[in-house]
Every structure is written in structure tokens, then in C-alpha cells.
N, C-alpha and C positions, 0 to 999 in steps of 0.2 A: 458531568458535563464540563466541557472545556470552558474555563472562565479566565478572563484576563484580571489580573491582580489590581490594576489601576487603569485609568484612562490614558496616563502617560505611557504606561507599559504597552497598552494596545497600540498606541501611535508608533512606539519604538519597534514593535513587532511588525506593524503594517509597513514600515519603512524598509525593513530587511526582507519581507516577503515581496514587495514591489520591486526591490532591486533585482531579485531573481527573475520576477516575471518580466522585467524590462529586457531581460536577455533571452526571452523565448525565441527560438530559432525561426519560427514562422509567425505570420500575423495571427493574433489570438484576441480573444475577448473573454470577460469574466461576467458572471451573472449569478443571481441567487434564484434557485429553483424552490419555490414555496411548497411546503408539504405539511401534513398533519404531524409527522414524527420529527421532521427537521426541515429547516430552511437551508438548503445545501448550496454552498459556494462551489462553483465549477469554473474550470478553465476550458474554453473551447477553441479548437483550431482545425483547419482543414476545410474542405468543401462540404457544405451542408448536405449535398446529395451523395456524398461518398459513404461507403459502408462504415457504420459507427463502431467505435471502440471505446469502452469506458475503462479508465485507468483508476486503480485504487492503491493508494500509496502505503508505505510503511507507517507505523505509529511514530508520532512526535516530529513529523517532517512536513506534512501537508502536500497538496497536489503539486507544488512547484518543484518537488524532489525529481519529477519526471523530466526536467529540463534537458539533461544529456541524452535521454532516450528518444524524445519526440522528434529530434532532428533526423532520426533514421526511420521514422514511421511515415512514409509517404502514401499518398492515396487513400487516406482514412480521414474520417471525421473523428477527431480526438475530443474526448470529454473526460478530463481529469478532475476528480472530486476530492475536496477536503472531507474527512470522515467526521461523523457526529461524535461529540465528546472529546475530540482530539484537536491537535494543532491545526491552524488555519481559521477560517471564517464561516464555517458551517455552524448553525446554531440549533442544537437539539432541543426539542421541546419537552423531552423527558429522558431520564437516564436510560441508556442502552444496557441491558443486563447480561445477554448472552448472544450466541450466534443466530438465534431465531429473530431476536430483535434487529440485529444487523442485516439479515436477510430481508426482514420487512421494510427496513429503511431503503435498501437497494431496489426492491420491488417497487415501492412508491416512487422512488427517483426515476427509474426507467419509464414508469407510467406517466409521470408528469412531464418527462422530456418528449413523450410521444414516440418512442422508439419501439421497434418490433424486433425482439431477440438480438440486441446488439452483442457483438463480441465483448468479452470481459477479460482483462488482465489485472492481476494484483500482485504487488511485491510485498514480501514479508507479512505484516499484519493484513495488508490487503489481499495477499494470497490466501490467508486463513479465511477472510470473509468470502472470497471467490469460491473456495472449496465447499464452504457451507451452503452458499447459494446454488451450487450446482446440484446439490441434493434437495434443498428445501424449496427452490424456486426454479426448477428446470424449464418450466414453461415460459418463463420471462426472459431468458437469456440464451444466447447462441454459443458458440465455441468459447472455451475458458482455457486461459493460460495462467498458471501460478508459477511465480518466480521466487525461489528461495522462501516458500511459505513458512510463516511463523508458527511452528508447533503443531500444525494441522496433521501432518503425516506422522511424526514421532514427537515425543515430549523434548522440551528444552533440556540441556544439561542442567543438573540440579542447582549448580552454582549460578548459571545464567538466569534460571527461573527466580532464584532468590533475589539477585540483583535487579532484575526488571520489576519485581513486585515492590521493592523498597526504594528504588533510585530516587523517586520524586520526594521522598521524605528525609533523604540524607542531608545533614547540615552542610556537608562539603562534598559536591558532586564532581566527578572527573570532567575535565573540559570537553567540549563537544568535539574538538579535534582529535583527542585521544580516544573517545568512544567510538568515532567513525574509523579511525585507523585500526582499532582492536578487532573490528568486524570485517575488515578488508584484507585482501592479500598483501603480503610484504612488498613494500616498495610503492604502494598506491598512496597518493597524497589528495586529501579532500579539497574541494572547491572552497576558496576562502569566504565567498558569499554564502555559500550553504552552511559553513561553520558558524558565521554571524547569525544566520536564521536560527539554527539550533540553540545557539546561546541566548538569543532573545527569547525563544520558546521556554527554555529553562528558567529564565529570570521572571518572565512576565505572564505565563499561563499555568494554569492548573488543570490537568486533564483527567477524564474519567470515562474509560472505556473498558469493556469486558476483557478479562485476561484470557488470552488465546490458549485453548485446550486442545490436545491431539484427539482426532476422531478415531473411533474404533474401525475395524475392518468392515463390519457389517454396514456401517454408515457410508463409508467410502465406496463400498460395492454398489450403492444406489445411485452413484453418478451416472446421469443418463445424457450428458452433453459431451461433445468431442473435447478431450482434455489433454492439454500439453503441460507437463511438469518440467520446469527447468531448475536444476539444482546446482549449487557451487561445489566443486570438488574440495575446496578450502573452507567449507562452512564450519563456523565456530559456535553457533548457537545450539546446535544439536548434531548428532551423528549422521553425516551425509549418506553413509553406506546403508544404514537402517532405513533412512527416508527413501533411498532409492529402491530398496527391497519392497517397501510398502507401496511405492507408486507403481512398480511393476505388477503388483497384485490387483490393481484397479482395472477391471475389464475395459479394454479398448484405449487405455491411456498411453500416450506417448511419453517417452522420458529422454531428456538430454542432460548430461552433466557437463558443466563448463569447468575444465580443469584450470588450475592456476588462478582462480578467482575465489573471492570470499562472499559473505553475505550480501554485500551492496552491489549485486550483479548489475542493475540498470545504470549505475554510476561507473563501475570498474569496466564493464564490457558492453556499452550501450549498443553498438552496431550488431554485435553477434546475438545479443538478446532480442533486439528488435526483429531480426530475421527469423526468430522461433516463435513469435506470437502468432497465434492462429487467427 
């Protein structure tokens, strides 16, 4: 479970998180949605009577990572959630062990929000959760969009998997800026406030989330919700061509490949990605 290393560290992380939140492009509010599995911290924006869209972020960034994307999501009720066991301010009541646990958490969150089959979009790790939920909890969700999903379609490159498994335990970690640039297309520069947030996460939080594993073809074939898969042509975490082939094999799935972009699609190409969300 995500734990702050100290009260001072929590305050420093909160300051960096709030700096990003203060730049949210539309009026928003935060709240804690209490549950038996987790008390989930969410950012809400948009008209309450608009079609709801739940956003699930990448690992180690929190819901504020969707800052560039939400400016282009008009006419929706946005609910961006911090993930249990990860960065942000969601408090998990027990360790999340696998995709079934994450699907249970999402199921409970949707129920406690009082939503009826909201649309779901997830980036990277959030995309992995969204793929799993589309199979394990199809009755709870509406259309699903997965954006550069982490490992769900195909495994990570072996060296990426190794780095992701041990990164938190390395005595000297690469800077947040270098990690972000390594995942993006050449020439893209990360937002300084986002870099500061990731640096604060590295220094002040210890995370504990299930490692994302790829799902087999039989599992993915059970997806019964409308599905949009958005992949980056310049993906570096795994082979994008293999991922595209796996996506095409999912009955009824739509596939879009954004050329000239890397793994950080919602930051690199926010307007284009927003237009692809179901």
C-alpha cells in the first residue's frame, strides 16, 4: 500500500500535487469516496448531469497526470481517481494483489459514486486495470478506452520489466525528467510541475501495487464492452506492432495508432487522444 515516509514528506508531496491541481483547466473539486477496499481520492469536474467518464492514471503519477487531457474533454463529467497502493491520496485498506483485486476496487468505487455504467479510460497502468475490468466487471462499466496500456496486450520488453520491478529499491534512481523523456517521443519536454510531482513521489512515497501482466488471448476475447485501443507508434515499453496485432484479434475492438508519439500519449498528444475516447 502507498505509504508516506514521513509527515513532512506527505506535506511536500501534497504541495506538489496541489500545484498541479491548481492548474486544472476547468472548475473542479476533490473528495474521498469511502469504501471497504479503499478510501479513494478523486478529482471531479464537469456538469454532474453530463455522461460520466472515469479516468485511471499511469502508475506513480496520480490523477493530476490527466491535467493536459481534461482540457479537451468537454461535455463530460470527469472523475479522475488516484489508484490504491499508488501515488496520490487514495488509502487502501488492504494490499491489492492482482487484477481481480483492482477490478473489485473499481466495482466498489463505481457503486459508491452511484454511477450506472460510466465510460472508462485508462492510461498505461490504468489501461491495464481497464482491460481487466472489461472482462471481470462488464456489467458495471460502459465503453472502455485503453491508452498505451501497460503490459495488458503484450509483455514489457525484458529490460523494461526488470527496471520497473526494481526501480523503487535502487539506491540512485534516474531523475524524473529523464524517466519521462525516455518514455516519450524525441523532442518532447515534460511539464516542470509534473517533474516536481514525480520527484516528490520518489522521495516521499513507497508504493505497492500488483505488477501488470499481459492477458492471454482467451481472456481478452471475453471483453464484452465497446473497446477503443489507442497505441503509440513510438512505444518503448513493449513492441507496439505486437500490441496492435493482439488488439486487432479482440472481437469488436477499435484500434488507433498515434504515430510520432511515445508512451506518454495523454501528455504528448492530449487533443488527439481526447478525440478517441469513447
